[in-house]
N, C-alpha and C positions, 0 to 999 in steps of 0.2 A: 503494500500499499504506499502511496506517495505521501510524504510529509508536506507541510505547508511551503517550505523553502523549495522543495523539489518541484511542487505544483507551479510556483511561481516562475520556474525556469522553462516551463513547457510552451511550445509555440502557440497553442490554443489559448493559454492564459495571456501571453504577451499580445496576441492579436486582439482579444477581447478587451484588454486594458487599453490598447491604442484606439480601438473603436469607440470606446467609452469617452476617451478624452476628446476625440474628434466631435462626437455628438454634443458634448458639453460645451465645446467652443462655439459650435453652430447655434446651440440653443441660447447661449449668452448673447450672440450677435442679434438673434431674432427678437430677443427681449429689449433690444434698444430701438427696434423699428417703431413702436408706437410713439416714443419720445421724438425720434427724428421726423416723423410725419407731423407732429404737433408743431415742430419748428418750421414746417412748410417745405421740407425736402420731398422730392418726388420718388416714386417707387424706383424708377430707373437709377436716380442719384443714390439712393440708399443701397440698392443692390451693388452697383459699382464701388460705392465707398467702403462697404463692409466685405466685398468679395463673396456675395451670396448669389444664388440663382434668382433670377427676377420672379419666377413663379413662387419661390418660397416667400419672398417679400410681399407679393401680391396676396398670398393667403393670409399673412399676418395683417395686412393693410385691410382686407375685407373683414376679417374677424374684429379688428379694432373698431371699424366703422359700425359693425353690427352690435357690438357690445356698448358703444356710445350711444347708438340709437335706443338701447334698451336701458340706458342709464347705469350700465355696469362699468367697472374699472377697466382700462385697456390692458389686460394681462393675458399671457399665453395660457390657454387651457390645455388639459391633457389631451382632448380631442384634437386640437389644432396641431399639437406636437406630434401626434399619432399620424395625421395627415401629411405633415412635412416629412416625417421619416419614411412613410410610404412612398411619397414622391421621390425622395432620395434614392430608395431602393429600386424603383422603376427605371431611374435615369443612370444607374451605375451597372 
């Protein structure tokens, strides 16, 4: 049986760890989108500035607008994060 230190050395563990870091960075960037929209930046400008896919930014912008229309705070919900991850998986 593998111990914790041996497990951390496996390729599967290393790949999962890297994937988690990448997803975390993308999620952090996506959380900045509502603020940037409130400053008047366009979806195109935000995508270019943050190095994101324009469709990801568009999804966040739509969700932000929908939440504002409902009087909710402009935060990323679990459903939106899942949709963005699914979008990423389809395009890679």
